[in-house]
N, C-alpha and C positions, 0 to 999 in steps of 0.2 A: 934565212936563204931568201933571196929575191925571187918571186914567182916568175918573173920575166927571164931569169937566167937560163931556163931550159931552152929558150929560143936563140941564145947566142950562137953565132955560126950558122944559123939557118936562114933560108930565103923567106922573107916576110913582106907583107904589105902593111905600112904604117898609115893609118888614117888619122889625120890631125886636123885641128881647126884653129883659126886666128880670127876672132870676132865672128863674122857671119860667113867667112870663107872656109870651106872644107877642102882638103887635098888628100890624095893618095900617092904614096911613094913606095916603090918596090926596090928591094935590095937585100943585102945580107946584114943582119943585125950584128953589130960588132961589140956593142957595150950597152949596158943598162944599169946605171947606178948613180947615186948622188942626185937624183931628181932629173937626170938627163938620159936620153936614148941616142945612140950614135948608129947611123945607117949608112952603109957603103953601097952606092948605086952601081949598076953595070958599066956606066960611062966613066967610073972612077971618082965621081963626085961623092963627097962625104957630107952628110946632113946630120945636124944636131937638133933635137927636139926637147923642150922641157916636158917633163911627164905630164904637166898640167894641160898641155895643148894636145896630147895624144889621146885620141878617143878609143882606138882599137889597134892591136897589133895582131894580124892574122897570118899564121904560118901557111906555106904552100903545101907542106907535108903533114900528115897526121902525126901527132906526138904520142 
């Protein structure tokens, strides 16, 4: 079982990095498998992150 799977369908903040740049994106975690994380933002934008670039996934609610 993927440890991130408990966060699927939950509102989260994804903290990611590309080189020296760090970014925070908020949305609903839709998928996390195969080395990818998919996040659906409130504005309808879907973002994909490679798990290597994800530093932290923080849920808004206590699990």
